[in-house]
Each structure stands twice: as structure tokens, then as C-alpha cells.
C-alpha positions as CSV (number, residue, x, y, z in Angstrom):
1,X,21.1,-3.5,9.1
2,X,23.2,-6.4,8.3
3,X,24.8,-8.0,11.8
4,X,28.0,-6.6,12.9
5,X,30.1,-4.2,14.7
6,X,29.6,-0.2,13.2
7,X,31.5,3.3,13.6
8,X,30.3,5.9,15.1
9,X,29.8,9.5,14.6
10,X,27.7,12.6,15.0
11,X,27.8,15.9,11.9
12,X,25.7,18.9,11.6
13,X,22.5,18.2,9.3
14,X,24.7,18.8,6.2
15,X,27.7,16.0,7.4
16,X,30.6,18.7,6.5
17,X,31.1,19.4,10.4
18,X,32.4,16.5,12.5
19,X,30.7,16.9,16.2
20,X,31.7,13.5,17.8
21,X,33.2,10.3,16.3
22,X,34.3,6.7,17.9
23,X,37.3,7.1,15.8
24,X,40.6,7.0,18.1
25,X,38.6,5.5,21.4
26,X,39.7,2.0,22.6
27,X,36.4,0.9,21.3
28,X,36.4,2.0,17.9
29,X,33.1,0.0,16.8
30,X,31.0,0.8,19.7
31,X,27.5,-0.7,18.5
32,X,26.8,-4.1,17.5
33,X,23.9,-5.5,15.4
34,X,22.1,-8.6,15.7
35,X,19.2,-9.8,13.5
36,X,19.3,-6.6,11.7
37,X,18.1,-4.6,15.3
38,X,21.1,-2.7,17.8
39,X,21.4,-4.9,20.9
40,X,20.6,-2.0,23.4
41,X,19.3,1.6,23.1
42,X,23.4,3.4,22.8
43,X,23.9,6.7,24.7
44,X,25.8,9.0,22.7
45,X,27.5,10.5,25.1
46,X,29.5,7.7,26.5
47,X,30.3,6.1,23.0
48,X,32.2,9.0,20.9
49,X,34.6,11.8,21.8
50,X,34.0,15.2,20.8
51,X,35.4,16.0,17.1
52,X,37.2,19.1,18.1
53,X,39.5,17.3,20.6
54,X,41.8,15.2,18.7
55,X,44.7,14.3,20.8
56,X,44.0,12.1,23.9
57,X,43.1,12.5,27.0
58,X,39.7,13.0,24.9
59,X,37.0,14.4,26.0
60,X,33.8,12.4,26.0
61,X,30.7,13.4,23.9
62,X,30.2,15.1,20.9
63,X,30.5,19.2,20.4
64,X,27.2,21.5,19.7
65,X,26.0,21.2,16.2
66,X,26.4,24.9,14.2
67,X,23.0,24.0,13.1
68,X,20.3,27.1,14.5
69,X,17.5,24.9,14.5
70,X,19.2,22.5,17.0
71,X,20.3,19.6,14.4
72,X,22.2,16.8,14.5
73,X,23.4,13.7,12.3
74,X,24.6,10.4,13.9
75,X,25.8,8.2,11.5
76,X,26.5,4.0,11.6
77,X,28.9,2.5,8.9
78,X,30.7,0.0,8.6
79,X,33.9,1.2,6.9
80,X,36.0,3.7,8.5
81,X,35.5,6.9,6.2
82,X,31.6,6.6,6.6
83,X,31.4,6.5,3.0
84,X,27.4,7.3,2.4
85,X,26.4,4.5,0.7
86,X,28.2,1.9,3.4
87,X,26.1,4.2,6.2
88,X,22.9,4.4,8.1
89,X,22.3,8.2,9.0
90,X,19.6,9.9,11.0
91,X,18.8,13.5,12.5
92,X,17.8,14.9,15.7
93,X,17.2,17.7,18.0
94,X,19.0,18.4,20.8
95,X,17.6,22.3,22.6
96,X,19.8,23.5,25.5
97,X,18.6,25.0,28.8
98,X,15.2,24.9,30.2
99,X,13.1,22.6,29.3
100,X,11.0,23.1,26.6
101,X,7.0,22.3,26.0
102,X,6.8,18.7,24.3
103,X,3.9,17.2,22.4
104,X,3.6,13.2,20.7
105,X,3.4,12.2,17.4
106,X,2.2,9.3,16.3
107,X,1.9,6.9,13.1
108,X,-0.5,4.2,12.8
109,X,-0.9,2.5,9.1
110,X,-3.4,0.0,8.8
111,X,-4.7,-2.9,6.9
112,X,-7.5,-1.8,5.3
113,X,-9.7,-5.3,4.3
114,X,-13.6,-3.8,4.5
115,X,-11.5,-1.2,2.2
116,X,-13.9,2.1,4.0
117,X,-10.7,4.0,4.9
118,X,-10.9,4.2,8.6
119,X,-9.2,2.4,11.2
120,X,-11.6,-0.7,12.2
121,X,-10.0,-3.9,11.2
122,X,-7.8,-4.1,14.2
123,X,-5.0,-4.6,11.6
124,X,-2.0,-2.2,12.4
125,X,1.1,-2.6,9.7
126,X,4.2,-3.0,11.4
127,X,7.2,-1.6,9.4
128,X,6.0,0.8,6.7
129,X,7.9,3.7,5.7
130,X,7.2,7.7,6.5
131,X,8.2,10.6,6.2
132,X,8.0,13.3,9.0
133,X,9.2,17.2,8.0
134,X,9.2,20.1,10.0
135,X,11.5,21.8,7.8
136,X,13.7,19.1,8.2
137,X,13.0,15.4,7.3
138,X,12.6,12.4,9.5
139,X,12.4,8.4,8.5
140,X,10.7,6.4,10.4
141,X,8.8,3.3,10.5
142,X,5.5,2.5,11.7
143,X,4.3,2.3,14.5
144,X,6.0,5.8,15.2
145,X,6.4,7.4,18.8
146,X,7.7,10.6,18.9
147,X,8.9,13.2,21.2
148,X,8.7,16.0,19.5
149,X,8.5,20.4,19.7
150,X,5.2,21.7,19.6
151,X,4.2,22.7,16.2
152,X,3.1,21.7,12.7
153,X,4.8,18.6,10.8
154,X,3.3,16.6,8.1
155,X,3.6,12.9,7.7
156,X,3.8,11.1,4.7
157,X,3.6,7.5,3.2
158,X,5.7,6.0,1.0
159,X,4.8,3.5,-1.3
160,X,5.7,0.1,-2.0
161,X,7.7,-1.6,-4.2
162,X,4.8,-4.4,-4.5
163,X,2.7,-2.6,-6.8
164,X,-0.8,-5.1,-5.8
165,X,-0.9,-2.3,-2.8
166,X,-3.5,0.4,-3.0
167,X,-4.0,3.8,-0.9
168,X,-7.2,3.9,0.8
169,X,-6.7,7.3,2.5
170,X,-4.6,10.4,1.5
171,X,-0.7,9.7,1.6
172,X,-0.3,12.7,3.2
173,X,-1.3,14.8,6.6
174,X,-0.6,17.8,8.2
175,X,-0.5,18.1,11.8
176,X,-0.7,20.6,14.5
177,X,0.2,19.7,17.7
178,X,-0.1,22.0,20.9
179,X,2.0,22.3,24.1
180,X,1.1,18.3,25.6
181,X,-1.3,17.4,23.0
182,X,-0.8,14.4,20.9
183,X,-1.2,14.0,17.0
184,X,-2.2,11.2,15.6
185,X,-1.5,10.2,11.5
186,X,-3.3,7.2,10.3
187,X,-2.8,5.9,6.8
188,X,-4.8,2.6,5.5
189,X,-3.8,0.6,2.5
190,X,-5.5,-2.4,1.0
191,X,-3.7,-5.0,-1.7
192,X,-5.2,-6.5,-4.5
193,X,-4.9,-10.1,-5.8
194,X,-6.4,-13.8,-6.4
195,X,-9.4,-14.3,-5.5
196,X,-10.8,-17.8,-7.5
197,X,-11.6,-15.8,-11.0
198,X,-11.8,-18.1,-14.1
199,X,-11.3,-16.9,-16.8
200,X,-13.3,-16.7,-20.5
201,X,-11.1,-19.2,-21.6
202,X,-11.8,-21.3,-18.8
203,X,-15.1,-21.7,-19.2
204,X,-14.4,-22.1,-23.5
205,X,-12.2,-25.0,-22.7
206,X,-12.7,-29.0,-21.4
207,X,-12.0,-28.2,-17.9
208,X,-15.0,-25.2,-18.4
209,X,-17.2,-28.0,-19.9
210,X,-17.0,-30.4,-17.2
211,X,-18.7,-27.7,-14.7
212,X,-21.4,-26.6,-17.0
213,X,-24.8,-28.9,-17.3
214,X,-28.4,-28.1,-17.4
215,X,-28.4,-25.8,-14.2
216,X,-25.6,-23.8,-15.3
217,X,-27.5,-22.8,-18.6
218,X,-30.9,-22.1,-17.1
219,X,-29.1,-19.8,-15.1
220,X,-26.9,-18.0,-17.6
221,X,-30.7,-17.9,-19.5
222,X,-32.1,-16.2,-17.1
223,X,-29.7,-12.8,-17.1
224,X,-29.6,-10.2,-19.3
225,X,-27.2,-11.6,-22.1
226,X,-26.7,-10.3,-25.7
227,X,-25.6,-11.3,-29.0
228,X,-23.3,-9.3,-31.3
229,X,-27.1,-7.2,-32.8
230,X,-27.8,-6.7,-29.4
231,X,-30.4,-9.6,-29.2
232,X,-31.4,-12.0,-25.9
233,X,-29.0,-14.8,-25.8
234,X,-30.6,-17.6,-23.8
235,X,-27.8,-20.7,-24.3
236,X,-29.7,-24.1,-24.7
237,X,-26.8,-26.0,-25.4
238,X,-22.9,-25.6,-24.2
239,X,-21.6,-25.8,-28.2
240,X,-23.9,-22.6,-28.3
241,X,-22.1,-21.3,-25.3
242,X,-18.7,-21.9,-26.2
243,X,-19.3,-19.9,-29.6
244,X,-20.9,-17.4,-28.3
245,X,-18.2,-16.7,-25.8
246,X,-15.0,-17.2,-28.2
247,X,-17.0,-15.1,-30.7
248,X,-17.8,-12.0,-27.9
249,X,-15.6,-8.4,-29.1
250,X,-16.5,-5.0,-28.4
251,X,-18.2,-3.7,-31.1
252,X,-20.7,-4.0,-29.0
253,X,-20.0,-2.9,-26.0
254,X,-22.9,-5.0,-24.4
255,X,-22.0,-7.9,-26.0
256,X,-18.4,-8.4,-24.5
257,X,-19.9,-6.9,-21.1
258,X,-22.3,-10.0,-21.7
259,X,-19.3,-12.6,-21.7
260,X,-17.7,-11.4,-18.5
261,X,-20.7,-11.1,-16.7
262,X,-21.5,-14.8,-18.1
263,X,-17.9,-15.8,-16.9
264,X,-18.1,-14.1,-13.4
265,X,-21.7,-15.6,-13.0
266,X,-20.2,-19.2,-13.8
267,X,-17.5,-18.5,-11.1
268,X,-20.1,-17.8,-8.6
269,X,-22.8,-20.8,-9.3
270,X,-19.8,-22.7,-9.4
271,X,-18.6,-21.7,-5.8
272,X,-15.5,-20.3,-7.0
273,X,-15.4,-16.9,-6.3
274,X,-17.3,-15.5,-3.3
275,X,-20.5,-13.0,-4.2
276,X,-19.4,-11.5,-1.3
277,X,-16.3,-10.5,-2.0
278,X,-15.3,-7.4,-2.5
279,X,-13.3,-6.3,-6.1
280,X,-12.2,-2.5,-7.2
281,X,-13.9,-1.3,-10.0
282,X,-13.6,2.5,-10.6
283,X,-15.9,4.3,-12.5
284,X,-19.1,1.9,-11.7
285,X,-22.0,3.2,-10.1
286,X,-21.7,1.0,-7.2
287,X,-18.8,1.3,-6.2
288,X,-17.9,3.0,-2.3
289,X,-16.5,6.1,-2.6
290,X,-12.4,4.6,-3.1
291,X,-13.9,2.6,-5.9
292,X,-14.7,-1.0,-4.3
293,X,-17.9,-3.2,-5.0
294,X,-18.8,-7.2,-3.6
295,X,-18.9,-9.5,-7.1
296,X,-23.3,-10.3,-6.1
297,X,-23.6,-6.1,-6.6
298,X,-21.4,-6.2,-9.5
299,X,-23.1,-9.1,-11.7
300,X,-26.4,-7.3,-10.4
301,X,-25.5,-3.9,-12.0
302,X,-23.9,-5.4,-15.3
303,X,-27.2,-7.5,-15.7
304,X,-29.3,-4.4,-15.1
305,X,-27.2,-2.6,-18.0
306,X,-27.8,-5.2,-20.2
307,X,-31.2,-5.2,-19.5
308,X,-32.0,-1.9,-20.5
309,X,-28.8,-1.8,-23.1
310,X,-28.2,-4.5,-25.3
311,X,-26.8,-2.4,-28.1
312,X,-24.4,-0.2,-27.1
313,X,-21.9,0.3,-30.6
314,X,-21.7,4.2,-30.4
315,X,-19.6,6.3,-28.3
316,X,-21.3,7.7,-25.4
317,X,-21.8,8.2,-21.4
318,X,-23.8,4.6,-22.0
319,X,-21.1,2.6,-23.5
320,X,-18.5,3.9,-21.7
321,X,-20.2,2.8,-18.5
322,X,-20.7,-0.9,-19.9
323,X,-16.7,-0.6,-20.7
324,X,-16.3,0.4,-16.9
325,X,-18.2,-2.8,-15.8
326,X,-16.7,-4.6,-18.2
327,X,-13.5,-3.9,-17.2
328,X,-14.2,-4.6,-13.8
329,X,-15.5,-8.3,-14.1
330,X,-12.8,-8.8,-16.8
331,X,-10.4,-8.1,-14.2
332,X,-11.6,-10.0,-11.2
333,X,-12.2,-12.9,-14.4
334,X,-8.1,-12.9,-14.2
335,X,-7.7,-12.6,-10.4
336,X,-6.2,-9.0,-10.4
337,X,-8.4,-6.8,-8.3
338,X,-9.9,-8.9,-5.2
339,X,-9.2,-7.7,-1.9
340,X,-6.8,-9.5,0.4
341,X,-8.4,-10.4,3.7
342,X,-5.3,-10.0,5.5
343,X,-2.0,-7.7,4.6
344,X,0.2,-9.1,1.1
345,X,4.5,-8.4,1.6
346,X,5.6,-4.9,1.1
347,X,9.5,-3.4,0.9
348,X,10.8,-0.3,-0.4
349,X,13.3,1.7,-1.5
């Protein structure tokens, strides 16, 4: 919230019934925000007057909700009419009578740097938006620790605006928490981006030419690279390699896969990409259950497939598989799918 002073009111969950307000009190703007945070924990009983008493002397506090579940809505607004577009709201429960049973609900968001779907990287994320539902919706930001009634709760994480993020766990969890118990919902995410990849275009221009020497050509000749007709390709000169690279098409999928493999092999051979880097590669046999694989394993898998299948022009399982390998290498060469070692920025609507 922007820094400044704010009005406050409490209503029923629908917002139709006014139960308490700061309007009319000497301090009608009792809430202050500094650096986007409340200055203190405000006690509603102390800063509001009841909605049912509209003439002085006012009764402090707020009226009981007509909601059968004991639900209330608190409003904080920069305008006296509590325009929803200029207000922040949240819902809470008050249960009268004897002390009810209590349980604890925790929500943790973790950065899954090793993309195994387990919170073992010790990188918890603060400020990830989640929704908690028990017949009523609550919006919170991680880490969350709530005292709740025993029962069932569904916790759902939001997807950030930034498209570089991927979920590595289920996005929704239902917990049943017993009296005195603790329910924990953990959500994993990872962001993808650059990892040093250089494209076919780089390796076919003067910059790539400046890096390729006899040792590079020898390395490439040791691979199972293929020509358009499925024959072996073993380059002896840069000019020969450049012509082959620029002529690559997917008519024979093995040829296009060869071109992408050659580019990635050069990336690693010249120290531009780490062979241990993880990339997202759906449809590749060696990928883990979440679709991630190391560059070294991806290159080995592609080279093995080319050794067995050098001419894949007809549709079928082998061509589809080689296309998945080609796409994985292409995306990595274009710096799109490398797992980032630390979290990227994230925002929510």
C-alpha cells in the first residue's frame, strides 16, 4: 500500500452491512503505512466505533456479524466512501463463547534450484501469493502461519506475471488439520533463462569462426552428425562446417538435430555453457519426472539417437523423439530454458 493515513471499517463478508467504522471519531484516519507496511498491529476494537451507533457518544468496537460462520471483512481505504478500487480488504473470523479448538496452517514457498520437487535447497521465497479456502477465500503471502479451526483447507498458489517461472510441485493442496495439529503446504517453483547458449547463427558468423580451430573440428568429427541424406558428416574445415550448418533443415529431422547438437557441443567445448547445467527438455528420455536434464546428458542422448537413426524423414515415434531432442537443444542454444541458480523477480496481478 502507498505510504499515508487510511480510514478503516468492518462489515459483513458481502460488504453490505456496516459493523464498525473510524468515520466520525476524532481520529478518523487511525491507520498509517510506512514503506508499504503498517506502522503497528492495530486493534480494531480500539480504533473503530460500532456501526449501529451513529450519534455521539459512540460505542467503541464493532457489532457482531450477521454471518452464520462468524465471518467479517475489514477495509482499509484512502477515501471516505471505501471505494473498492481504492481499498484493501481482508476477511477474518471471530468465534464467541468458550475457547474453541485450534490448529495451525503453514504455507511455504521454496525455490527448487535442483528441480526435484522437494524443499531441500534452503531457498524459501517471501511474498508469493497464495489463496486459502475453507468455504471462504483468504489471500496471503508467504511465508504464512495462521491459527485456524480444525478442518479441511485448500491452499492454492498463484502463477506470477513473469512467464519465466515454472511450477515444480502441485499448485493446489488440500489439508485436513486436527485439533492441536499443524498442516504444512509447500510449493516449489523455478525460473528459466540464460545459461551462455550461442545459436547456429553465432557459430556460422565471424565470431564463431574466430573460436573454431582444429580441435573443435576434431571434436565435431567424433560425433554422429548427419547430412541431409543421412550420411555421416565429419567436417575438416570451418568453411565446410559453416555451409553444412546454414543448410540444415528438418526434412530429415536427424540433420536438424545434428545442427543443434553441433552448436551446443561447441558451446560446451569453448566454455560458454556448463555441461552440468540443467535445462527444461520435455519429451526427452533422460529427463527427470519434471522434464529437466543436464546439458551433458542431453547431448549424449542426442548423439546416441543420431548414431542409431540418421535418416528420419517419415513421421513416427523416432522422428517425434528426435524433434523433442532438437527442440530442447534449440531452446538451450537460444538461452531460454536454463534453470537459474537463484530466484528471478516475480509479481502478481
